[in-house]
TIKE-995268 format. One record per residue (C-alpha): residue in one letter; x, z, y. Coordinates in pm, whole numbers, plus 50000, padded with zeros to 5 digits. Example, Ala and Ser with C-alpha at 12.3 -4.5 7.8 and 13.67 -1.06 7.14 Angstrom:
TIKE-995268
a512305078049550 s513675071449894 
This chain:
TIKE-995268
m500005000050000 q501504988150329 p500494997050690 l498224966350709 d496414977350392 w495875012350528 t494664998150859 i491944978250677 v490895008850475 i490755031250783 l488785005150978 y486245002750697 c485865040750684 l485375042751061 i482685015651056 s480775033650781 l481075067150957 g480085051151288 l476885037051137 g475995071751015 i476535087651356 v474545060451538 l471565065151304 t471525103251318 q468795105351581 k466585079951403 a466915098451073 s465975131351241 e462505118951343 g460935133551029 v461025136450653 e459625101450595 s462265086950822 y465055107150659 f464065098050301 a462075065350328 s463045047950656 s459445053150773 r458415027450504 k459524998150722 l462054980150500 g461904943050417 w462794928450078 l466354917750163 l467524951350297 a465754971650027 g466854948549744 t470474947249857 s470474985049879 m469284986349517 v472194963849414 a474774983049613 t473555015849468 s473945003449110 f477414989549191 s479785019049215 s483535023149193 d483115031648826 t481164999948737 p484044974548727 l486075000348533 l483175005148291 v482824967648235 t486594963648195 g486704991147935 i483754976047747 v485254940947738 r488744952647641 q487464974447355 r484584953347221 g484514919447391 i482014902047616 w479204911647378 g479704948147471 n477974940847801 w474624940147621 e474634977747674 i474004968348039 w472294934548004 a469604947047763 l468204968948040 a467224937048227 a463964936248029 s463154970148182 t464264962748537 m462424929348533 f459314947648415 a459644967448735 v459434934848932 f456114923248794 f454434956648724 f455984988248858 s456954976049206 k453264971049287 l452165003049114 w454755025149284 k453965010349622 r450255017249571 a451045052849464 n452515057849814 v454675087449711 l457865098149883 t459655105149554 e459195097249186 v458605134149118 e455765136249371 f453975110949146 v453485138648887 e450695155449085 l449125121949169 r448945112248800 y448255146648645 s446115176248744 g446205214148736 k448925240548716 p450885222348442 a451305192848680 a452555215948957 f455005232548718 l456255198748593 r456815186448946 g458935216449039 f460845215848710 k461685178648737 a462755182949100 v465375208248993 y466285192448657 w466695156148770 g467425160649140 i469995188349106 f471445193848755 y471255158148620 n472185143248956 i475245165348998 f476445156348649 i475995118948706 m477775119249043 g480765137648905 a480915118648577 w480505082648695 p481355072049051 m483735100549123 t485645096548795 g485915059148861 l487225063549212 v489725090049105 k491275065448856 i491345038749125 m492985061249384 q495565073749136 e496495037949042 t496525024349397 t497665052449625 h499205077149376 w497085104749523 s496475134649301 k493065140149144 p492065167749391 q493165146749692 s491175116649571 i488035136849502 f487915157149822 f488765128950064 c486225104049931 m483495129649884 a483925144450231 l483635110450400 t480525100350206 t478775133850245 l479335134150621 y477665100950704 c474945105550440 s473985139950570 l473885127650931 s472015094950893 g469725100550595 y468125070950420 w468525048050725 g472275052050701 v472215047450324 v470405013950326 l472214999050626 t475665008650502 d474624996450155 f473954962150304 f477404961250464 q479134976850163 f477574952749911 f479294922650066 v482624940950099 a482524952149736 t481434918049606 a484164900349802 g486774923549654 a485544916949298 v485614879049341 i489074879049502 l490584900049223 a488964877748956 v490574846849109 y494014862749131 a493774877348778 v492764844448616 q495554825848797 a498134852048695 a497024849248333 g497624811648337 g494084799748402 m490934799848193 e492364776247932 t495224800347859 i492894830447846 t490504813647603 r493384801047386 v494984835447362 l491704853447292 e489794827847086 h490584844446751 t490184880646868 g486394881346892 k486584891747258 l484914859447378 a481784863047162 f478454868447337 i476604881047029 p478004911146838 p479314904646486 a477214913246182 t480294921645976 g481884954545879 a478674969545742 e478915004645602 a476575021245353 g473595015345579 g473864977345566 i473784952245851 l472024976846081 t475234997446097 t477204968046237 p477554959546607 f474744934446556 g472444962946454 w473424981046772 f472544949246964 l469084948246802 g468504984246904 l469364976147265 i467104945847303 l464194959147097 i464154996347180 q466625008147445 w465084989247738 w461825008847718 a463335040947575 w465415054147863 k464895075248171 n464365046148414 a461855027648195 d459375026248484 g461885020048761 g463795052348806 g464145075449104 m466525055649327 i464805022249268 v461425038949323 q462695052749655 r463475017449772 m460185003149646 s458285030449828 s460225024550150 c459184987650167 k456514975450408 d454074964050139 e453694953849772 k455054919049834 q458254931649993 a458704956949710 t458254929949444 y460734905449596 a463214933249671 t463254942749303 l463554906249198 w466564900949426 f468094932849287 n467814919848931 f469394886349009 a472294901249206 h472774930448966 y473084909748647 a473784873348734 l475924875449049 r478154904848978 s478784901348601 w481184872148592 p483954884448829 w484374917148640 i484244900948297 l486814874348392 t489144901048532 a488744921548214 l489574891247995 a492614883248210 s493754919448174 l493834915247794 v496454888047848 l498384905548125 l498134941848006 p497504939947631 d498994973947546 l497394995547817 a495935026447646 d493375036647910 h491365004547925 e489435015048235 r492655016748439 a493384979848382 y491144969548670 p492814989348953 r496264982948804 l495724945448832 a494524949849190 m497784966349290 s500114944049090 l498574910249176 l497114911849527 p499294905549835 v499514927950140 g496204928350327 m494244918650018 r495154952249865 g493624969750164 l490464948850131 m490334957549761 i490634994849826 a487954991550094 s485734973949840 f486235002949597 f485325027149876 a482265005849956 a481055006449597 f481665043849568 m480055053149899 s476945031949844 t476235049149513 m477205084449615 s475235083549940 t472155072449746 h472555100149489 l472995126049760 n469965114249960 w467845109749645 g468735144249508 a468035160049846 s464625143049857 y463655158449523 f464775193149625 m463225192849972 n459985173549908 d459135184849555 f460505220049538 y461305235249876 r458345221350077 r455945221649782 f456625257049655 l458935277049881 k457915268950239 p454905245450253 k453975250450620 a457245246850810 s457905221551086 e459275186451035 k462405196951222 h462975225150973 y462535201750675 v464985176550821 h467495204550872 i467185214950505 s467495178450405 q470785175650594 i472265206650431 t471285198250072 p473615167850027 v476605189450120 i475725214949850 l475135187849589 a478485171849674 l480365204449627 f478995209349276 a479575172649184 t483265176049270 g483515203449009 v482095180348739 a484585153148832 f487515175448737 f486335176748375 t485395140248313 d487805113148201 s485765085448029 i483065066048216 s481825045547919 q481295076147698 v479135092647965 f477135060548015 t476305058347643 l475535095547626 v472995093347910 l471255063247753 n470905081547422 l469925115247566 t467145101347785 a465725079147507 a463415108047419 v461615107947756 g461575070547832 p458475061947623 v456405088847796 y457465077248143 f456555041748046 l453195049547883 r451895072748156 w450995041348352 f449095025548062 w447375053447867 w445035078348029 r445625104647755 i449245111247864 n449315145048042 p451865169648184 w452475184947841 s453515150747711 e456405149647958 i457275186447924 s457495184847544 a459525152347550 m462025167147796 l462345200047605 i462925183347267 s465465157647390 l468535180147389 p467895197347049 v467255163446887 f470435149647044 w472455178446899 l470815175046556 r471665138146511 p475095142146348 v473845170746129 f470885150146006 f472885118945921 a475615139145752 a472965156945539 i471355124845413 g474655106345372 i473935077245607 p476455065945873 a475405076446221 a475205040746353 p474055035746715 l470785019046609 y469935047246370 e470765073346633 l468505056246886 i465605053446638 f466145089946540 m465895101046905 v462725080846971 l460925090446647 c461785127446659 s460675129247020 a457435110646939 a456815134546647 v456615162046909 w455095146947223 i452335126447055 p450775156546873 v451225177647186 t449415150647387 l446485148347145 l446125185947096 s446375195747463 s443615191147719 p443525157747900 c443695155348278 e440445160248466 k438375128448472 k437815131948847 h441575132548899 l442105102548669 d439365083448857 h441125090049187 f444465078649043 f442995046748897 k441175037349217 q444355041749421 v446835024849183 n444655002648957 p447145002848665 p446864981548350 g446204995248002 l443795019747842 w441765039148099 p438265054548096 a435425032248217 i435535032148595 h433235013648830 q435974991948968 k437174957448871 k440374959348669 e443204936648777 n444214908348542 w447794916548444 l448284888848186 p449884864548440 h452324892248533 l453234896848166 i453924859548131 l456014859448449 w457954889548318 f458884871047998 l459864839248185 g461734858948451 t463704879248197 t464654847348012 a465684830948341 l467804861248429 m469654860848097 c470294823348129 s471584829148484 t473924856348360 i475314839948046 g475234803148158 p477924804948430 l480184825848202 k479854800247923 w480724772848172 l483764791348306 l485004798547953 g485014761547868 d481764758547673 i480454733647928 p477494718347735 v475984752547660 g476764764748013 i475064734948175 s472054738247944 l471594775148022 c472034770048397 s469514741448393 a467024762448198 a467554791048443 l466864768548742 l463644755148589 l462404789648489 w463204804748829 l461174777248998 i458214785248773 v458554822748835 l458824819049213 y455854795349217 g453844820449012 l454754849049244 q453934828649551 k450564819549404 k449794855949320 m451194872049633 g451434845349903 n454454833450101 l457284857550166 s458674867550503 a461664890350541 
């Protein structure tokens, strides 16, 4: 790192901090302004904020580690979730916007009734907004940035953690959600530019795509579908291909964010109307999967040629940045890492604070305070969350292991979150029982498979989590009292969801066209993601075919959306 590099990094930090200071007064207008930008966002700003939030400093390291250890096919652990996030485009974006809640947790008392609903709201506010959120912040973005800073600046772990966290917490606490989304917009382009630049330099240093494909063609790293070989006692389902089947058939609806997830919901709710929320989520999906996948994957493949013996696979990405990029470009790359980190961390801090303030503090502790008081509490909470998250970061070393753990652990609650929109019988006890059983079932998995003598393959573990959870929450649902019909009527009239609901004197919306668009849109997204990679890797006929199919399908999807929702204006 030379003086020019540090100048670029410092300039970036000052711009981000300056945006936060400028927006402080606007964020202080009230709770809705601090946590939802007064519900005035258009699709481009909201959608780009979704992308920036999901793109943290740990993400390129995660992808690099996946590709180096498994191959391109390992990315299905991320790509398979596209079926879920595309479902949010055509179903949940409209439903969440109609719900008109400030947070995902507030939805609990809109959907359910009585004291169990109030208890569940408070419990989820603390569980997801504080404990889970602190763990995720420390385990993912902070661990990723620490590895980057150690590789690029040779800072110690404590120096890396405290500097980056202090900067992010300061502007997030001052500017609230306004600062988060506006800096996200700026940070997205900085981070994307850094990823593309490094991919170009890495491929050139490795001798070009032809050299990379020639060196790796017999290693299995270039395959897009996992191999069905190496079966253990459990047969083909214990192979990587079995794991792939579990991802595309089960995982997408069996995870915590099956109906959108807290941070995506926050952006949907902050949009001007249903149309803006729908297109924001569509843009998020395209940028999240299709635009940002190829630079990271190409860099990871190049790293297998340039750094074949590196033990910590996740460090290959920052190491290439420092060894390949010239002066000035290194500074831009570090700034892009900062951008990715800050966009995710600021969102987590604001999102966690919204749960604590709106769904615990204001709901149960001090329900009649002034807006000024609530904003003050909202500004303090991110600082406290950040302090605890730094502690978690000191004890986490592997990003990919944490990512897989979270997917598996939350598989128990995903089906309930998904079905609460479609089945009137789901009640607070359904969610409570699913959440309570998730951790014991997770701990019991290795014991169970060891007892019956079957390898604990990823597919079997996922099915075990889903079935054991269902064996608890389904009986609990059927044996406990349903929500009051008057409350369900009010919910249906406000949201008009699809699925099985009691007879209500209101015309139900026809959701079949949305289901068709979801299937076509998901297919288009996968073609858009895999097609360019195939092309770049030399499989030109397949690449052209997939890109052509993607273009045709996107035209059909956009025409269908326009017909259903009208023309779009930013």
